[in-house]
C-alpha positions as CSV (number, residue, x, y, z in Angstrom):
1,M,189.5,-20.7,-98.9
2,L,192.5,-21.4,-101.2
3,P,191.4,-23.3,-104.4
4,W,193.6,-26.3,-103.6
5,R,192.1,-26.7,-100.2
6,R,188.6,-26.5,-101.7
7,L,189.6,-29.2,-104.1
8,L,191.0,-31.6,-101.5
9,R,187.9,-31.5,-99.3
10,P,185.4,-33.2,-101.7
11,L,188.1,-35.4,-103.3
12,A,190.3,-36.3,-100.3
13,A,190.5,-40.0,-101.0
14,L,191.2,-39.4,-104.7
15,T,193.9,-36.8,-104.1
16,L,195.6,-38.8,-101.4
17,A,195.8,-41.7,-103.7
18,I,197.3,-39.7,-106.5
19,G,199.6,-38.0,-104.0
20,A,202.3,-40.5,-104.3
21,L,202.7,-39.9,-108.0
22,A,205.5,-37.4,-109.1
23,P,207.7,-34.1,-109.7
24,T,208.1,-30.3,-109.0
25,A,210.2,-27.2,-109.9
26,T,210.5,-23.5,-109.8
27,A,210.5,-21.3,-112.8
28,S,214.1,-20.2,-112.0
29,A,215.3,-23.7,-112.2
30,A,218.0,-23.0,-109.6
31,P,217.9,-25.2,-106.6
32,Q,216.1,-23.7,-103.6
33,A,218.6,-22.6,-101.0
34,T,217.3,-24.9,-98.3
35,A,217.4,-27.9,-100.7
36,Q,220.9,-27.0,-101.9
37,T,222.2,-26.7,-98.3
38,A,220.7,-30.0,-97.3
39,T,221.8,-32.0,-100.3
40,V,225.4,-30.6,-100.5
41,S,226.0,-31.8,-97.0
42,S,225.1,-35.3,-98.3
43,G,227.2,-34.9,-101.5
44,W,224.5,-34.2,-104.0
45,N,223.6,-30.9,-105.7
46,N,227.4,-30.3,-105.4
47,W,227.9,-27.8,-108.2
48,S,231.6,-28.2,-108.1
49,C,231.4,-31.9,-108.8
50,K,233.1,-33.1,-112.0
51,P,232.1,-36.4,-113.6
52,S,234.7,-39.1,-113.7
53,A,235.8,-41.1,-116.7
54,A,234.0,-44.1,-115.2
55,H,230.7,-42.1,-114.8
56,P,230.9,-39.3,-117.4
57,R,227.2,-38.4,-117.3
58,P,225.8,-36.6,-114.2
59,V,222.5,-37.9,-112.9
60,V,219.4,-35.7,-112.5
61,L,216.8,-37.0,-110.1
62,V,213.2,-36.0,-110.7
63,H,210.7,-36.4,-107.8
64,G,207.1,-37.4,-108.0
65,T,203.8,-35.7,-107.4
66,F,203.5,-34.2,-103.9
67,G,207.3,-34.7,-103.6
68,N,210.3,-32.4,-103.5
69,S,214.0,-32.3,-104.4
70,V,215.1,-33.5,-100.9
71,D,212.6,-35.8,-99.3
72,N,212.2,-38.0,-102.4
73,W,215.9,-38.7,-102.7
74,L,217.3,-39.0,-99.1
75,G,218.1,-42.6,-99.9
76,L,218.9,-42.9,-103.6
77,A,221.0,-39.7,-104.0
78,P,223.6,-40.7,-101.4
79,Y,223.5,-44.3,-102.8
80,L,224.6,-42.9,-106.2
81,V,227.1,-40.3,-104.8
82,H,228.8,-43.2,-102.9
83,R,229.2,-45.0,-106.2
84,G,231.0,-42.0,-107.8
85,Y,228.2,-40.1,-109.6
86,C,227.6,-36.4,-109.7
87,V,224.0,-36.2,-108.6
88,Y,221.5,-33.3,-108.8
89,S,217.8,-32.9,-108.0
90,L,215.3,-30.2,-108.7
91,D,211.9,-28.9,-107.5
92,Y,209.2,-28.3,-110.1
93,G,205.5,-27.9,-110.6
94,Q,204.9,-25.8,-107.5
95,L,201.6,-24.1,-106.9
96,P,201.3,-20.7,-105.3
97,G,200.8,-20.9,-101.5
98,V,201.6,-24.7,-101.4
99,P,205.0,-25.3,-99.8
100,F,207.0,-28.5,-99.9
101,F,204.4,-30.5,-102.0
102,H,205.2,-30.0,-105.6
103,G,204.6,-31.7,-109.0
104,L,201.1,-30.3,-109.1
105,G,201.5,-27.8,-112.0
106,A,200.9,-28.7,-115.6
107,V,203.3,-31.4,-116.7
108,D,204.4,-29.6,-119.9
109,K,205.4,-26.6,-117.9
110,S,207.3,-28.8,-115.4
111,A,209.2,-30.3,-118.4
112,E,210.3,-26.7,-119.3
113,Q,211.6,-26.4,-115.8
114,L,213.5,-29.6,-116.2
115,S,215.0,-28.4,-119.5
116,V,216.5,-25.3,-117.8
117,F,217.8,-27.4,-114.9
118,V,219.5,-29.9,-117.2
119,D,221.2,-27.1,-119.1
120,R,222.5,-25.8,-115.8
121,V,223.8,-29.2,-114.8
122,L,225.6,-29.6,-118.1
123,A,227.1,-26.1,-117.9
124,A,228.4,-26.7,-114.3
125,T,229.8,-30.2,-115.0
126,G,231.0,-29.8,-118.5
127,A,229.3,-33.0,-119.5
128,A,227.7,-33.5,-122.9
129,E,224.8,-35.5,-121.6
130,T,222.9,-36.3,-118.4
131,D,221.1,-39.4,-117.3
132,I,217.7,-39.0,-115.5
133,I,216.1,-41.1,-112.8
134,G,212.5,-40.2,-112.0
135,H,209.9,-41.6,-109.6
136,S,206.3,-41.7,-110.6
137,Q,205.4,-38.5,-112.5
138,G,209.2,-37.9,-112.4
139,G,209.7,-40.9,-114.6
140,M,207.0,-39.8,-117.0
141,M,207.4,-36.0,-117.3
142,P,211.0,-36.2,-118.7
143,R,209.6,-38.0,-121.7
144,Y,207.8,-34.8,-122.7
145,Y,211.2,-33.0,-122.4
146,L,212.8,-35.6,-124.6
147,K,210.1,-35.7,-127.2
148,F,209.1,-32.0,-127.5
149,L,211.8,-29.8,-126.0
150,G,215.0,-31.1,-127.5
151,G,216.0,-33.2,-124.5
152,A,217.0,-36.2,-126.6
153,D,220.3,-34.6,-127.5
154,K,221.1,-34.0,-123.8
155,V,220.1,-37.3,-122.2
156,G,221.6,-40.7,-122.5
157,A,219.3,-42.8,-120.3
158,L,215.9,-42.3,-118.7
159,V,215.1,-44.6,-115.7
160,G,211.6,-44.6,-114.4
161,L,210.7,-46.0,-111.0
162,A,206.9,-46.7,-111.1
163,P,206.4,-44.0,-113.8
164,S,203.0,-42.8,-114.8
165,N,203.9,-43.3,-118.5
166,H,200.3,-43.9,-119.8
167,G,198.5,-42.3,-116.9
168,T,196.6,-44.1,-114.1
169,T,193.1,-45.3,-113.3
170,L,193.9,-45.2,-109.6
171,L,192.4,-48.7,-109.2
172,G,189.4,-47.4,-111.0
173,L,188.8,-44.4,-108.9
174,T,189.2,-42.0,-111.8
175,K,186.1,-43.5,-113.3
176,L,184.1,-42.1,-110.4
177,L,185.0,-38.5,-111.3
178,P,181.9,-37.9,-113.4
179,Y,179.8,-38.7,-110.3
180,F,181.3,-35.7,-108.5
181,P,179.8,-32.6,-110.2
182,G,182.6,-30.1,-111.1
183,A,185.4,-32.4,-109.8
184,E,187.1,-32.8,-113.1
185,E,187.1,-29.1,-113.7
186,L,188.5,-28.4,-110.2
187,I,191.3,-30.8,-110.7
188,S,192.2,-29.5,-114.2
189,E,192.1,-25.8,-113.1
190,N,193.7,-26.0,-109.7
191,T,196.0,-29.1,-109.9
192,P,196.7,-29.7,-113.6
193,G,199.6,-32.0,-112.8
194,L,197.1,-34.5,-111.4
195,A,194.7,-34.1,-114.3
196,D,197.5,-34.7,-116.8
197,Q,198.3,-38.1,-115.2
198,I,194.7,-39.5,-115.5
199,A,194.6,-42.3,-118.1
200,G,193.1,-41.0,-121.3
201,S,193.8,-37.3,-120.6
202,A,194.6,-34.9,-123.4
203,F,198.2,-34.7,-122.1
204,Q,198.6,-38.4,-122.1
205,N,197.2,-38.7,-125.6
206,K,199.7,-36.1,-126.9
207,L,202.7,-37.6,-125.0
208,N,202.1,-41.1,-126.3
209,A,200.9,-40.3,-129.9
210,G,203.4,-41.6,-132.5
211,G,205.3,-43.9,-130.1
212,D,206.6,-43.9,-126.6
213,T,210.3,-43.2,-127.2
214,V,212.6,-41.1,-129.2
215,P,215.9,-42.2,-130.9
216,G,219.2,-41.9,-129.0
217,V,217.9,-42.5,-125.5
218,S,217.8,-45.7,-123.6
219,Y,214.7,-46.3,-121.5
220,T,214.3,-48.5,-118.3
221,V,211.1,-48.9,-116.5
222,I,211.1,-50.5,-113.0
223,A,207.6,-51.4,-111.8
224,T,206.1,-53.2,-108.9
225,R,203.1,-55.6,-109.0
226,Y,201.9,-54.0,-105.8
227,D,201.6,-50.5,-107.1
228,Q,198.4,-49.0,-105.8
229,V,198.8,-45.5,-107.5
230,V,199.9,-46.0,-111.1
231,T,197.4,-48.7,-112.1
232,P,197.3,-51.0,-113.9
233,Y,201.0,-51.4,-113.2
234,R,201.8,-52.6,-116.7
235,S,200.6,-49.2,-118.0
236,Q,203.9,-48.0,-116.8
237,F,205.7,-50.0,-119.5
238,L,207.0,-48.5,-122.7
239,D,207.1,-49.8,-126.2
240,G,210.0,-49.1,-128.7
241,P,213.6,-49.7,-129.3
242,N,216.1,-49.3,-126.5
243,V,213.5,-50.1,-123.9
244,R,213.8,-52.5,-120.9
245,N,210.7,-53.1,-118.8
246,V,211.4,-54.7,-115.4
247,V,209.0,-56.1,-112.8
248,L,210.6,-55.7,-109.4
249,Q,209.2,-59.1,-108.2
250,D,211.0,-60.8,-111.1
251,L,214.2,-59.7,-109.6
252,C,213.3,-60.5,-106.0
253,P,210.0,-62.4,-105.5
254,V,209.8,-61.4,-101.8
255,D,210.1,-57.7,-102.4
256,L,206.7,-56.2,-101.4
257,S,207.5,-52.6,-102.2
258,E,204.5,-50.6,-103.4
259,H,204.4,-47.3,-105.3
260,V,206.1,-45.0,-102.7
261,A,208.6,-47.5,-101.3
262,I,210.1,-48.4,-104.7
263,G,211.5,-44.8,-105.0
264,L,212.2,-44.0,-101.4
265,V,213.7,-47.1,-99.8
266,D,214.0,-50.0,-102.2
267,R,217.7,-50.8,-102.7
268,I,216.8,-53.6,-105.1
269,A,215.1,-51.1,-107.4
270,W,218.1,-48.8,-106.9
271,H,220.5,-51.5,-107.9
272,E,218.6,-52.1,-111.1
273,A,218.6,-48.4,-111.8
274,L,222.4,-48.4,-111.4
275,N,222.7,-51.1,-113.9
276,A,220.7,-49.0,-116.4
277,L,223.1,-46.1,-115.9
278,D,226.1,-48.3,-116.6
279,P,225.0,-51.4,-118.5
280,A,228.6,-52.3,-119.5
281,H,229.3,-53.0,-115.8
282,A,225.9,-54.3,-114.8
283,E,225.7,-56.9,-112.0
284,R,222.7,-59.2,-111.7
285,T,220.0,-57.8,-109.4
286,T,218.7,-60.2,-106.8
287,C,217.2,-60.2,-103.3
288,A,220.8,-60.0,-102.1
289,S,221.2,-56.6,-103.8
290,V,219.6,-55.1,-100.7
291,F,223.0,-55.5,-99.1
292,D,225.0,-54.0,-101.9
């Protein structure tokens, strides 16, 4: 039996809960053929796109755990393309023998894949910098790229939709791991991307030591009070200069989006992300932004 299946059996509830978290990518950093075909038809991952004067930075979308470069962005990518942005998405963190569900590899290695992908986007577009929007792990992982891999010189803004910036307790479920003999070792060895997102992990301690941010990048975190995956939801927030932490329900009190919906279907969150990309032309985000 494959190791990942052996892991999911005793920890099914835990793994499914973590499953909504974050990113993936191949070592080649080139978009997979199927993903490229699907996205070009909708206007994104168009490698001939040239940024406009109004939107000079291309946008890189970074999916969450168990996500991929297409499914995570079927709503947001066309939303941004329609507004004049050059938009790209990647797969990262794949495990051997596990198709479609990515973001399971070690987060530091996934950040290396992001680094290569960003370089490809910059080369294709001629832009000096990109902006990044990430969901869940995809909002946290780029911070490693910015902090340790030289990404701060190539990124203007990082927008996290329900990012796992300080890990997660999964509503306290991670505290049960010691009661499953060998569970922590199985997760670390076979799905390190999950282990790296547990609050208090060695990866989280390294990522957040010395401060959450780096100079030269603006940070926006958009969180929902109803997040059931990255908990407590305020652990998503960042401290430091050029940081804006937003609670979705402060923009629209009747928005009930939880962890998955905030990235996949929530146009109110997308509108606020759009403001973060172009703050000089920001428009107030309200419940009515769902019709924008």
